[in-house]
Steps between C-alpha positions, in 0.01 A plus 500: 500500500395592862704820477204644299303554822295198407359648191610196285445246770130523477481327168557157650194397705608271786866527436738579787506888546175547301257764573133414539233737374277573802256755364468766222299822486435654157331841526181549295460868604734769629597419865694695762652194665519124511535296808610141554372387842472189719859426424533285813336223299827491287731437795640195334681731259823673600471804260247678298527671165273744326521528127318815387419615146366843549415846368333784668191681368641863460584623144867541585777304340720531816586218734356471846559304806349196651442543876460206744375470854523185706227412746330839445779663694499872412743602768854619435635151499651459154832571343584468130733596227490458117712566189356558163637588161418521133837452316602859521418620855493337841298603805481370852297574810471364851262558781499422874215516744256473216136402506536252206749329279552675168614337181479573121382439202139560423423642144278789428186473305616737244720226347360270236189323656678157460819603689533411865789513747608193683638435852600205705495548873630246747385494862760304685437272800144653514364269767794532748424663830873536599627754259401807292355430157728582199352585162688529172381603152594517132281684252497671169305655232458754219479866612426698184792401266729381783531157641548508875613233747495523878646292782394552857489348849347588836423375844185506717639564849262264675542126587140411456424232231354663185128423473407759230678695220328813371627637163417864424638825364407864460276409201249244399620175321343462162263223382706206371771534771594151636626411843610132564609370827746208508646292780837334528554213753879527481 
């Protein structure tokens, strides 16, 4: 079951390959960004995973992106690509020398109030100081009447250990959005 990027592995606490819940943030008000910091205290984990259930506060039903910065680095040190589709159309994009990683799917607040998008984001070898940090994502949600799914990956072109992860976008996250950080000891 490990080929599901660890999504299913989290159900068995203490089992080999299990993910441990480290912290969760549930928004009580609209918020522009969420930051997980002091990640050095999790150095006994090999990889980190963010599980996000989100929507943004605008009245749109369109999908939007999840942006990520590592260690507050806003320099042009990121490269990413993603692919998303809805069953009838497929779109892709890529960026080099970017100031953040960019992934999808965040649902617009114009959808039903109980509908949120979901994303799973893996930060691989986050505490390594000998290689660049790779990030991969899978996400999906309802955009109006279309169900979308997105796959993405990216790299932070810096060999520093990751000590903080900032999650943001070009919108505010709506109240009720949830961001959970997991660790995998591998």
